[in-house]
PAVEXPA-136915 format. One record per residue: residue number from 1; residue in three letters; x, y, z of N, C-alpha, C in turn. Coordinates in steps of 0.02 Angstrom, whole numbers. Each point is the difference from the previous one (the first is absolute). Layout:
N
+-----+-----+--------+--------+--------+--------+---------+--------+--------+--------+--------+
:   n : res :  neast : nnorth :    nup : caeast : canorth :   caup :  ceast : cnorth :    cup :
+-----+-----+--------+--------+--------+--------+---------+--------+--------+--------+--------+
: NUM : ALA :      X :      Y :      Z :      X :       Y :      Z :      X :      Y :      Z :
...
+-----+-----+--------+--------+--------+--------+---------+--------+--------+--------+--------+
//
This chain:
236
+-----+-----+--------+--------+--------+--------+---------+--------+--------+--------+--------+
:   n : res :  neast : nnorth :    nup : caeast : canorth :   caup :  ceast : cnorth :    cup :
+-----+-----+--------+--------+--------+--------+---------+--------+--------+--------+--------+
:   1 : UNK :   -151 :  -1258 :    315 :     30 :      51 :    -43 :      1 :     55 :     16 :
:   2 : UNK :     43 :     25 :     -8 :     -7 :      77 :     16 :    -30 :     66 :    -49 :
:   3 : UNK :    -17 :     30 :     21 :    -52 :      56 :    -50 :     17 :     70 :     21 :
:   4 : UNK :    -11 :     34 :    -80 :     35 :      69 :     22 :    -37 :     42 :    -52 :
:   5 : UNK :    -39 :     37 :      4 :    -61 :      61 :    -30 :     64 :     64 :    -15 :
:   6 : UNK :     29 :     -3 :    -72 :     50 :      33 :    -24 :    -46 :     68 :    -35 :
:   7 : UNK :     18 :     48 :     50 :    -43 :      68 :    -38 :     34 :     52 :    -46 :
:   8 : UNK :     33 :     -7 :    -36 :     29 :      66 :    -46 :    -28 :     73 :     -3 :
:   9 : UNK :     -7 :     29 :     29 :    -13 :      69 :     14 :     71 :     62 :    -33 :
:  10 : UNK :    -49 :     43 :     -5 :     35 :      84 :    -25 :    -19 :     47 :     84 :
:  11 : UNK :     53 :     14 :     16 :    -18 :      57 :     75 :    -27 :     29 :    -45 :
:  12 : UNK :    -52 :     36 :     58 :    -12 :      66 :    -10 :     30 :     71 :     40 :
:  13 : UNK :     -5 :     52 :    -26 :      7 :      52 :     11 :     14 :     -8 :     88 :
:  14 : UNK :    -28 :    -10 :     53 :    -36 :       1 :     47 :     70 :    -69 :     48 :
:  15 : UNK :     39 :    -41 :    -67 :     45 :     -49 :     26 :     72 :     36 :     -4 :
:  16 : UNK :      3 :     61 :    -24 :     80 :      15 :    -26 :      7 :     35 :     66 :
:  17 : UNK :    -27 :     30 :     39 :     40 :      46 :     46 :     21 :     64 :     -3 :
:  18 : UNK :     55 :     -4 :     20 :     32 :      75 :    -39 :    -20 :     38 :    -67 :
:  19 : UNK :     28 :    -74 :    -48 :     16 :      30 :    -64 :    -63 :    -11 :    -33 :
:  20 : UNK :    -77 :    -13 :     23 :    -65 :      25 :    -27 :     -9 :     50 :    -49 :
:  21 : UNK :     26 :     68 :     36 :    -31 :      56 :    -29 :     52 :     10 :    -49 :
:  22 : UNK :     75 :    -20 :     -8 :     11 :      10 :    -51 :      2 :    -56 :    -68 :
:  23 : UNK :    -32 :    -66 :     21 :    -19 :     -21 :    -45 :    -54 :     -6 :    -34 :
:  24 : UNK :    -78 :     44 :     32 :    -43 :      32 :    -47 :     31 :     62 :    -23 :
:  25 : UNK :     29 :     29 :     30 :     19 :      72 :    -69 :     36 :    -14 :    -39 :
:  26 : UNK :     45 :    -34 :     25 :     26 :     -44 :    -87 :    -34 :    -22 :    -53 :
:  27 : UNK :    -52 :    -46 :     39 :    -34 :     -47 :    -47 :    -67 :     55 :    -32 :
:  28 : UNK :      2 :     67 :     26 :    -54 :      30 :    -36 :     38 :     58 :    -46 :
:  29 : UNK :     45 :     11 :      5 :     59 :      32 :    -31 :     12 :    -40 :    -72 :
:  30 : UNK :     15 :    -71 :     15 :     19 :     -26 :    -45 :    -39 :    -28 :    -53 :
:  31 : UNK :    -60 :    -10 :     24 :    -65 :     -30 :    -38 :    -50 :     45 :     -3 :
:  32 : UNK :    -18 :     65 :     40 :    -74 :      17 :      9 :    -19 :     -7 :     57 :
:  33 : UNK :    -40 :     37 :      7 :    -46 :      -3 :     70 :    -84 :    -40 :     -9 :
:  34 : UNK :    -10 :      8 :    -72 :    -51 :     -57 :    -19 :     31 :    -78 :     22 :
:  35 : UNK :     53 :    -23 :    -45 :     42 :     -63 :     -9 :      0 :    -15 :     50 :
:  36 : UNK :     34 :     41 :     52 :     21 :     -23 :     91 :    -67 :    -23 :     34 :
:  37 : UNK :    -54 :     32 :    -32 :    -49 :      -9 :     56 :    -37 :    -72 :     -5 :
:  38 : UNK :      5 :    -17 :    -91 :    -35 :     -67 :     -7 :     47 :    -49 :     37 :
:  39 : UNK :     74 :     25 :    -29 :     22 :     -61 :     32 :     16 :     -4 :     90 :
:  40 : UNK :    -23 :     35 :     12 :    -11 :     -13 :     84 :    -61 :    -28 :     -1 :
:  41 : UNK :    -57 :     13 :    -24 :    -45 :     -35 :     11 :    -11 :    -59 :    -28 :
:  42 : UNK :     53 :    -30 :    -46 :      4 :     -71 :     -8 :     18 :    -21 :     29 :
:  43 : UNK :     61 :     26 :     58 :     50 :     -45 :     50 :    -70 :    -26 :     70 :
:  44 : UNK :    -42 :     84 :     14 :    -33 :     -11 :     33 :    -53 :    -64 :      1 :
:  45 : UNK :     -8 :     -3 :    -79 :    -79 :     -53 :     -8 :     50 :    -89 :     -9 :
:  46 : UNK :     61 :      2 :     12 :     42 :     -74 :      0 :      6 :      7 :     81 :
:  47 : UNK :     15 :     55 :     42 :    -24 :     -21 :     91 :    -68 :    -39 :      4 :
:  48 : UNK :    -67 :     50 :    -43 :    -44 :      -7 :     31 :    -35 :   -101 :    -24 :
:  49 : UNK :     40 :    -15 :    -63 :     -6 :     -65 :    -40 :     21 :    -38 :     65 :
:  50 : UNK :     76 :     32 :     25 :     38 :     -53 :     44 :    -27 :    -16 :     79 :
:  51 : UNK :    -41 :     70 :     14 :    -44 :     -14 :     74 :    -70 :    -40 :    -21 :
:  52 : UNK :    -24 :     11 :    -40 :    -48 :     -29 :     -9 :     13 :   -100 :     -5 :
:  53 : UNK :     33 :     -9 :    -42 :     46 :     -77 :     17 :     24 :    -35 :     79 :
:  54 : UNK :      4 :     47 :     42 :      5 :     -34 :     78 :    -52 :     -3 :     16 :
:  55 : UNK :    -49 :     60 :     -6 :    -77 :       7 :     46 :     -7 :    -50 :     27 :
:  56 : UNK :    -31 :    -63 :    -34 :    -20 :     -27 :     24 :     31 :    -77 :     15 :
:  57 : UNK :     49 :     13 :      7 :     52 :     -58 :    -10 :      6 :    -24 :     95 :
:  58 : UNK :      9 :    -60 :      1 :     17 :      -1 :     86 :     91 :    -21 :    -13 :
:  59 : UNK :     38 :     80 :     55 :     52 :     -20 :      4 :     34 :     11 :     52 :
:  60 : UNK :    -47 :    -20 :     67 :     20 :     -10 :     36 :     38 :    -51 :     21 :
:  61 : UNK :     86 :     22 :     22 :     52 :     -54 :    -18 :     67 :      5 :    -47 :
:  62 : UNK :    -41 :     40 :    -42 :     41 :      39 :    -59 :     71 :     36 :     25 :
:  63 : UNK :     46 :    -22 :    -34 :     60 :      34 :     -3 :    -11 :     46 :    -51 :
:  64 : UNK :     26 :     93 :     17 :     -5 :      54 :    -41 :     72 :      5 :    -17 :
:  65 : UNK :     28 :     13 :    -61 :     70 :      60 :    -14 :    -18 :     29 :    -52 :
:  66 : UNK :     47 :     48 :     31 :     -7 :      57 :    -41 :     54 :     32 :    -40 :
:  67 : UNK :     33 :      0 :    -32 :     48 :      30 :    -25 :     -5 :     87 :     32 :
:  68 : UNK :     79 :      4 :     18 :      8 :      63 :     51 :    -13 :     -7 :     78 :
:  69 : UNK :    -25 :    -67 :      8 :    -15 :      -2 :     66 :     49 :    -18 :     24 :
:  70 : UNK :     49 :     36 :     43 :     61 :     -35 :     42 :    -20 :    -15 :     81 :
:  71 : UNK :    -63 :    -21 :     38 :     -4 :     -18 :     51 :    -76 :    -42 :      4 :
:  72 : UNK :     -7 :     -5 :     44 :    -62 :     -32 :     21 :    -24 :      1 :     66 :
:  73 : UNK :    -44 :    -16 :     35 :    -10 :      -4 :     86 :    -44 :     88 :     -8 :
:  74 : UNK :     10 :     50 :     53 :    -17 :      41 :     23 :     34 :     47 :    -45 :
:  75 : UNK :     51 :      8 :    -32 :     36 :      42 :    -33 :    -30 :    -15 :    -71 :
:  76 : UNK :    -12 :    -40 :    -35 :    -11 :      -3 :    -81 :    -60 :     23 :     26 :
:  77 : UNK :    -54 :    -55 :     50 :    -72 :      38 :      9 :    -12 :     94 :    -26 :
:  78 : UNK :     52 :     34 :     62 :      3 :      52 :    -28 :     -3 :     37 :    -39 :
:  79 : UNK :     43 :    -33 :    -59 :     40 :       6 :    -63 :    -91 :      3 :    -37 :
:  80 : UNK :    -35 :    -63 :     16 :    -47 :      -9 :    -43 :    -40 :     75 :     40 :
:  81 : UNK :    -19 :     12 :     39 :    -43 :      58 :     22 :     17 :     73 :    -28 :
:  82 : UNK :     78 :     20 :      5 :     -1 :      41 :    -28 :     -9 :     25 :    -86 :
:  83 : UNK :     17 :    -67 :    -29 :    -12 :      -8 :    -63 :    -94 :      7 :    -23 :
:  84 : UNK :    -37 :    -34 :     44 :    -72 :      35 :      2 :     -1 :     72 :      9 :
:  85 : UNK :     31 :     26 :     39 :    -26 :      64 :     33 :     14 :     59 :    -59 :
:  86 : UNK :     65 :    -46 :    -38 :     29 :      54 :    -72 :    -55 :    -27 :    -64 :
:  87 : UNK :    -47 :    -46 :      4 :    -55 :       1 :    -74 :     42 :    -68 :    -16 :
:  88 : UNK :     41 :    -29 :     11 :     18 :     -66 :    -37 :    -70 :    -62 :      5 :
:  89 : UNK :    -14 :     -4 :    -80 :    -32 :     -75 :     -7 :     24 :    -52 :     60 :
:  90 : UNK :     69 :      1 :    -39 :     36 :     -76 :      2 :    -22 :      0 :     80 :
:  91 : UNK :     23 :     52 :     46 :     19 :     -22 :     68 :    -71 :     11 :     27 :
:  92 : UNK :    -60 :     24 :    -34 :    -70 :      -6 :     25 :     -8 :    -68 :    -19 :
:  93 : UNK :     15 :    -37 :    -49 :    -32 :     -84 :      4 :     33 :    -35 :     43 :
:  94 : UNK :     74 :     16 :     -8 :     26 :     -42 :     54 :     -4 :    -10 :     77 :
:  95 : UNK :    -28 :     89 :     14 :    -30 :      14 :     68 :    -72 :    -53 :     -1 :
:  96 : UNK :    -41 :    -25 :    -31 :    -68 :     -18 :      1 :     25 :    -73 :     26 :
:  97 : UNK :     45 :    -25 :    -72 :     20 :     -79 :     28 :      9 :      5 :     56 :
:  98 : UNK :     54 :     47 :     35 :     30 :     -38 :     85 :    -55 :     21 :     30 :
:  99 : UNK :    -40 :     19 :    -16 :    -72 :      10 :     43 :    -35 :    -50 :    -21 :
: 100 : UNK :     -7 :    -61 :    -52 :    -31 :     -51 :     12 :     64 :    -69 :     13 :
: 101 : UNK :     51 :     33 :     21 :      8 :     -74 :     39 :     80 :     -4 :    -44 :
: 102 : UNK :     21 :      5 :    -40 :     50 :      11 :    -42 :     64 :     30 :     51 :
: 103 : UNK :     46 :    -24 :    -33 :     88 :      20 :     30 :     46 :     50 :    -31 :
: 104 : UNK :     30 :     37 :     10 :     37 :      21 :      5 :     84 :    -21 :    -17 :
: 105 : UNK :     27 :     -2 :    -58 :     69 :      -6 :     10 :     60 :     22 :    -34 :
: 106 : UNK :     40 :      6 :     47 :     61 :      60 :    -23 :     19 :    -34 :    -73 :
: 107 : UNK :     15 :     33 :    -70 :     -5 :     -27 :    -56 :     73 :      5 :    -34 :
: 108 : UNK :     20 :     69 :     19 :     57 :      40 :    -35 :     56 :     10 :     58 :
: 109 : UNK :     51 :      6 :    -28 :     65 :       1 :     31 :     26 :     90 :     12 :
: 110 : UNK :     -3 :     19 :     68 :     -3 :      66 :    -40 :     49 :     58 :    -29 :
: 111 : UNK :     72 :    -42 :      9 :     42 :      50 :    -29 :     -4 :      6 :    -70 :
: 112 : UNK :    -38 :    -61 :    -36 :      8 :     -12 :    -63 :    -38 :     52 :    -14 :
: 113 : UNK :    -93 :     21 :     25 :    -43 :      27 :    -10 :     21 :     80 :      2 :
: 114 : UNK :     47 :     14 :     57 :     16 :      72 :     14 :     50 :     23 :    -47 :
: 115 : UNK :     57 :    -63 :    -40 :     28 :      31 :    -57 :    -11 :     22 :    -65 :
: 116 : UNK :    -63 :    -38 :      6 :    -38 :       4 :    -68 :    -41 :     80 :      2 :
: 117 : UNK :    -26 :      7 :     60 :    -41 :      42 :      8 :     13 :     59 :      6 :
: 118 : UNK :     78 :      1 :     31 :     65 :      46 :      1 :      3 :     54 :    -82 :
: 119 : UNK :      0 :    -46 :    -29 :      6 :      18 :    -75 :    -48 :     10 :    -29 :
: 120 : UNK :    -54 :    -11 :     -7 :    -58 :      49 :    -21 :    -13 :     56 :     46 :
: 121 : UNK :      7 :      5 :     69 :     17 :      70 :     33 :     12 :     34 :    -55 :
: 122 : UNK :     75 :    -14 :      1 :     52 :      40 :    -32 :    -17 :      6 :    -54 :
: 123 : UNK :    -33 :    -33 :    -52 :    -13 :      42 :    -61 :    -61 :     69 :      5 :
: 124 : UNK :    -37 :    -30 :     42 :    -64 :      47 :      1 :     22 :     45 :     45 :
: 125 : UNK :     50 :     23 :     41 :     35 :      51 :     43 :     12 :     35 :    -47 :
: 126 : UNK :     51 :    -33 :    -62 :     69 :      35 :    -26 :     -9 :     80 :    -30 :
: 127 : UNK :     42 :     57 :     19 :    -52 :      66 :    -24 :      7 :    -15 :    -84 :
: 128 : UNK :     77 :      4 :    -29 :      8 :      25 :    -57 :    -30 :    -81 :    -67 :
: 129 : UNK :    -11 :     33 :    -47 :     -5 :     -57 :    -51 :     55 :    -50 :    -14 :
: 130 : UNK :     60 :     31 :     13 :     68 :     -42 :      2 :     -1 :    -50 :     59 :
: 131 : UNK :    -24 :     28 :     49 :      2 :     -43 :     47 :    -47 :    -51 :     20 :
: 132 : UNK :    -65 :    -19 :    -19 :    -62 :      -1 :    -15 :     35 :    -78 :    -48 :
: 133 : UNK :     61 :     21 :    -60 :      7 :     -61 :    -47 :     36 :    -19 :     35 :
: 134 : UNK :     56 :      7 :     26 :     47 :     -33 :     44 :    -50 :    -63 :     39 :
: 135 : UNK :    -24 :     26 :     57 :    -16 :     -27 :     40 :    -45 :    -64 :    -27 :
: 136 : UNK :    -40 :     11 :    -57 :    -54 :     -33 :    -47 :     42 :    -54 :    -43 :
: 137 : UNK :     52 :     21 :     -6 :     76 :     -53 :    -54 :     -7 :    -49 :     84 :
: 138 : UNK :     44 :     52 :     47 :     11 :     -49 :     76 :    -50 :    -72 :     -1 :
: 139 : UNK :    -64 :     39 :     10 :    -59 :     -59 :     27 :     -4 :    -34 :    -67 :
: 140 : UNK :    -15 :     15 :    -56 :     18 :     -58 :    -71 :     28 :    -51 :      3 :
: 141 : UNK :     74 :     14 :     37 :     55 :     -34 :     -6 :      6 :    -60 :     30 :
: 142 : UNK :    -49 :     22 :     57 :      9 :     -42 :     77 :    -85 :    -43 :     13 :
: 143 : UNK :    -42 :     29 :    -37 :    -71 :     -23 :     -6 :      4 :    -59 :     17 :
: 144 : UNK :     11 :    -37 :    -77 :    -33 :     -93 :      1 :     70 :    -26 :     34 :
: 145 : UNK :     37 :     13 :     39 :     37 :     -30 :     21 :    -21 :      0 :     77 :
: 146 : UNK :    -18 :     52 :     25 :    -38 :       0 :     47 :    -69 :    -28 :     24 :
: 147 : UNK :    -51 :     15 :    -68 :    -60 :     -54 :      7 :     30 :    -61 :     -5 :
: 148 : UNK :     31 :    -32 :    -44 :     -6 :     -79 :     26 :     37 :      1 :     71 :
: 149 : UNK :     38 :     31 :     36 :     30 :     -20 :     69 :    -63 :     19 :     28 :
: 150 : UNK :    -50 :     20 :      6 :    -57 :      16 :     43 :    -54 :    -69 :    -25 :
: 151 : UNK :     -2 :     -9 :    -53 :    -48 :     -50 :    -36 :     25 :    -54 :     40 :
: 152 : UNK :     54 :    -16 :     -1 :     36 :     -82 :     17 :      8 :     17 :     99 :
: 153 : UNK :    -14 :     51 :     14 :    -30 :      -5 :     96 :    -39 :     -8 :     -8 :
: 154 : UNK :    -44 :     41 :    -17 :    -79 :     -16 :     13 :    -31 :    -79 :    -45 :
: 155 : UNK :     12 :    -13 :    -18 :     11 :    -102 :    -28 :     29 :    -14 :     55 :
: 156 : UNK :     41 :      5 :     36 :     42 :     -45 :     56 :    -46 :     30 :     53 :
: 157 : UNK :    -17 :     32 :      7 :    -67 :      37 :     57 :    -52 :    -42 :      4 :
: 158 : UNK :    -24 :    -17 :    -56 :    -62 :     -35 :    -23 :     16 :    -57 :     22 :
: 159 : UNK :     48 :    -36 :    -25 :     -2 :     -67 :     19 :     20 :    -25 :     62 :
: 160 : UNK :     56 :     49 :     57 :      2 :      12 :     47 :    -47 :      0 :     60 :
: 161 : UNK :    -64 :     41 :    -14 :    -35 :     -11 :     34 :    -84 :    -34 :    -32 :
: 162 : UNK :    -13 :     -8 :    -48 :    -59 :     -39 :    -30 :      5 :    -75 :     37 :
: 163 : UNK :    -22 :    -19 :     40 :      0 :     -60 :      3 :    -54 :    -54 :    -56 :
: 164 : UNK :     33 :    -76 :     20 :    -49 :     -45 :    -37 :    -74 :     26 :      7 :
: 165 : UNK :    -33 :     -4 :    -34 :    -89 :       2 :    -24 :    -13 :     76 :     22 :
: 166 : UNK :     21 :     51 :     25 :      1 :      60 :     28 :     -6 :     49 :    -98 :
: 167 : UNK :    -38 :     48 :     32 :    -10 :      48 :    -59 :     -2 :     64 :     -4 :
: 168 : UNK :     59 :     18 :    -40 :     17 :      83 :    -10 :    -37 :     33 :    -35 :
: 169 : UNK :     37 :     70 :     11 :    -46 :      69 :    -50 :     78 :     39 :    -33 :
: 170 : UNK :     12 :     12 :    -36 :     41 :      47 :    -30 :      3 :     47 :    -40 :
: 171 : UNK :    -13 :     82 :     25 :      1 :      43 :    -32 :     67 :     21 :    -29 :
: 172 : UNK :      9 :     -9 :    -69 :     59 :      30 :    -28 :     -4 :     53 :    -60 :
: 173 : UNK :     42 :     38 :      9 :     -6 :      41 :    -89 :      6 :    -31 :    -53 :
: 174 : UNK :    -14 :     14 :    -37 :      8 :     -40 :    -60 :     61 :      6 :    -38 :
: 175 : UNK :     62 :     37 :     34 :     54 :      -7 :    -46 :     38 :    -64 :     34 :
: 176 : UNK :    -15 :    -21 :     64 :     54 :     -35 :     42 :    -54 :    -83 :    -45 :
: 177 : UNK :     52 :    -66 :     13 :     -6 :     -43 :    -45 :     29 :    -63 :     68 :
: 178 : UNK :    -43 :      5 :     17 :      8 :     -50 :     61 :     -7 :    -90 :     -4 :
: 179 : UNK :    -55 :      4 :    -56 :    -33 :     -82 :     -9 :     62 :    -36 :    -14 :
: 180 : UNK :     54 :     14 :    -57 :     42 :     -53 :     -1 :     56 :    -40 :     59 :
: 181 : UNK :     25 :     62 :     50 :     29 :     -12 :     63 :    -33 :    -55 :     45 :
: 182 : UNK :    -75 :     -5 :     12 :    -37 :     -29 :     31 :     14 :    -75 :    -17 :
: 183 : UNK :     -1 :    -32 :     77 :    -14 :     -74 :     -8 :    -48 :    -44 :    -49 :
: 184 : UNK :     -9 :    -47 :    -29 :    -42 :     -31 :    -21 :    -71 :    -26 :      8 :
: 185 : UNK :     23 :    -13 :     87 :    -59 :     -36 :     38 :    -49 :     57 :     30 :
: 186 : UNK :     19 :     81 :    -39 :    -47 :      49 :      5 :    -59 :     37 :    -51 :
: 187 : UNK :    -45 :    -41 :     16 :    -79 :      14 :    -47 :    -20 :     64 :    -13 :
: 188 : UNK :     37 :     19 :    -50 :    -22 :      70 :    -20 :    -67 :     29 :    -30 :
: 189 : UNK :    -17 :     54 :     13 :    -72 :       7 :    -25 :      7 :     98 :    -10 :
: 190 : UNK :     19 :      5 :    -63 :    -22 :      97 :    -19 :    -69 :     -3 :    -22 :
: 191 : UNK :     10 :     81 :     49 :    -64 :      28 :      3 :    -21 :     43 :    -73 :
: 192 : UNK :     60 :     25 :    -37 :      6 :      11 :    -46 :     37 :     -4 :    -45 :
: 193 : UNK :      0 :    -14 :    -78 :     94 :     -27 :    -30 :     47 :     42 :      7 :
: 194 : UNK :     50 :    -25 :     38 :     47 :      65 :     22 :     30 :     19 :    -62 :
: 195 : UNK :      4 :    -27 :    -56 :     39 :      25 :    -53 :    -57 :     52 :    -39 :
: 196 : UNK :    -38 :      6 :     -1 :    -58 :      56 :     10 :      4 :     36 :     29 :
: 197 : UNK :     10 :     23 :     48 :     15 :      51 :     35 :     39 :     29 :      3 :
: 198 : UNK :     68 :    -60 :     -7 :     80 :      39 :      1 :    -13 :     32 :    -71 :
: 199 : UNK :    -46 :    -33 :    -42 :      9 :      41 :    -90 :    -33 :     53 :     -7 :
: 200 : UNK :    -51 :     16 :     60 :    -53 :      66 :     11 :     74 :     48 :     28 :
: 201 : UNK :     49 :    -15 :     54 :     47 :      51 :     15 :     31 :     23 :    -80 :
: 202 : UNK :     34 :    -60 :    -24 :     54 :      25 :    -17 :    -12 :     52 :    -70 :
: 203 : UNK :    -67 :    -20 :    -21 :    -41 :      21 :    -66 :    -21 :    101 :     25 :
: 204 : UNK :     12 :      5 :     70 :    -34 :      63 :     11 :     25 :     47 :    -21 :
: 205 : UNK :    106 :    -29 :     13 :     27 :      71 :    -38 :     -7 :      2 :    -77 :
: 206 : UNK :    -20 :    -17 :    -53 :     -9 :       0 :    -76 :    -72 :    -36 :     18 :
: 207 : UNK :    -60 :     39 :     45 :    -76 :     -54 :    -26 :    -13 :     58 :    -73 :
: 208 : UNK :     21 :     53 :    -18 :    -13 :      32 :    -78 :     -9 :    -41 :    -49 :
: 209 : UNK :    106 :    -47 :     14 :    -10 :     -24 :    -67 :    -27 :    -96 :    -10 :
: 210 : UNK :    -24 :      0 :     57 :    -48 :     -69 :     25 :    -66 :     -8 :     27 :
: 211 : UNK :    -41 :     64 :    -31 :    -55 :      10 :     31 :    -57 :    -45 :     12 :
: 212 : UNK :      6 :    -24 :    -75 :    -53 :     -59 :     19 :     29 :    -68 :     58 :
: 213 : UNK :     44 :    -19 :     -7 :     22 :     -29 :     45 :      4 :     18 :     77 :
: 214 : UNK :     16 :     44 :      1 :     11 :      25 :     53 :    -76 :     12 :     53 :
: 215 : UNK :    -27 :     18 :    -61 :    -72 :       2 :     24 :    -53 :    -45 :     41 :
: 216 : UNK :     11 :    -64 :    -78 :    -16 :     -73 :     37 :     34 :     -4 :     51 :
: 217 : UNK :     77 :      5 :     37 :     18 :      -9 :     47 :    -46 :     29 :     63 :
: 218 : UNK :    -20 :     65 :     -7 :    -31 :      53 :     66 :    -65 :    -27 :      4 :
: 219 : UNK :    -27 :    -47 :    -52 :    -71 :     -12 :     -9 :     -2 :    -74 :     40 :
: 220 : UNK :     79 :    -36 :      2 :    -26 :     -85 :     33 :     32 :     23 :     72 :
: 221 : UNK :     42 :     45 :     -1 :     26 :      20 :     83 :    -90 :     -1 :     33 :
: 222 : UNK :    -19 :     46 :    -15 :    -94 :      27 :     30 :    -34 :    -48 :    -21 :
: 223 : UNK :     19 :    -46 :    -15 :    -75 :     -46 :    -40 :      7 :    -46 :     85 :
: 224 : UNK :    -92 :    -25 :     -3 :     11 :     -35 :    106 :     24 :    -72 :    -39 :
: 225 : UNK :    -10 :    -25 :    -65 :     42 :     -84 :     -5 :     54 :      0 :     25 :
: 226 : UNK :     21 :    -20 :     12 :     71 :     -52 :     44 :     23 :    -44 :    -31 :
: 227 : UNK :     80 :     -7 :     -6 :     20 :     -48 :    -28 :     33 :    -69 :     49 :
: 228 : UNK :    -22 :    -48 :    -10 :     32 :     -57 :     78 :     28 :    -21 :    -34 :
: 229 : UNK :     63 :    -34 :      3 :     53 :     -14 :    -18 :     50 :    -77 :     46 :
: 230 : UNK :     -9 :    -45 :      9 :     52 :     -16 :     59 :     65 :    -23 :    -62 :
: 231 : UNK :     24 :    -34 :     49 :     67 :     -39 :    -58 :      2 :    -41 :    -32 :
: 232 : UNK :    -10 :     20 :    -75 :      4 :     -41 :    -57 :   -105 :    -17 :    -44 :
: 233 : UNK :    -38 :     39 :     69 :    -61 :     -34 :      2 :    -47 :     87 :    -13 :
: 234 : UNK :    -32 :     15 :    -32 :    -84 :      49 :    -23 :    -43 :    -31 :     25 :
: 235 : UNK :    -20 :     50 :     32 :    -63 :     -49 :     74 :    -40 :     57 :    -70 :
: 236 : UNK :    -93 :     -8 :     20 :    -53 :      25 :    -30 :    -24 :     64 :     50 :
+-----+-----+--------+--------+--------+--------+---------+--------+--------+--------+--------+
//
């Protein structure tokens, strides 16, 4: 039986490249500096939980899949190295796993990733409110379709490259939904419950109206307890 550790994540500013400053600026402007600081602390704690999950795990021979990873080999390792230099906890964890014997695998299709990123950059760089709104509406109209295409491609890559009795680790943004298109003969373990990580992101835009639920999800993200679930079975 093939095994996959599924790690739903929320990316930090260091993972967002050229649009990171715009995202933080917009976050502070929209929610206030104190709220945005707490949000960033919550995401940092989530990454600490993920790091601690893998710290004692023997990962030699594990295959590493990462959303946005469009190469492997030397090019992929260079991408990881640059991510570490930028301060990405995501890539720091992957770098540590690689040093311990894990193997990086090309996970995504470059044209699909570039298409989505270009539209996000277009929103961030739009000069006027009208141009921002237009760019955002175009992105919203195509986002779900692009995500589904990317998810199918990621699932196909995992199915093609994860051999019988091998184990893999997938680091994937919580808005993705890669589990449904994966074949049934891959045993899945979630490090955190994907729905809860995704709901935290969704409630971020209306945290004031759902304060109690939002704060509960923030606490869950930073809690050391993990959620382990295989297909149809919850493990203690």
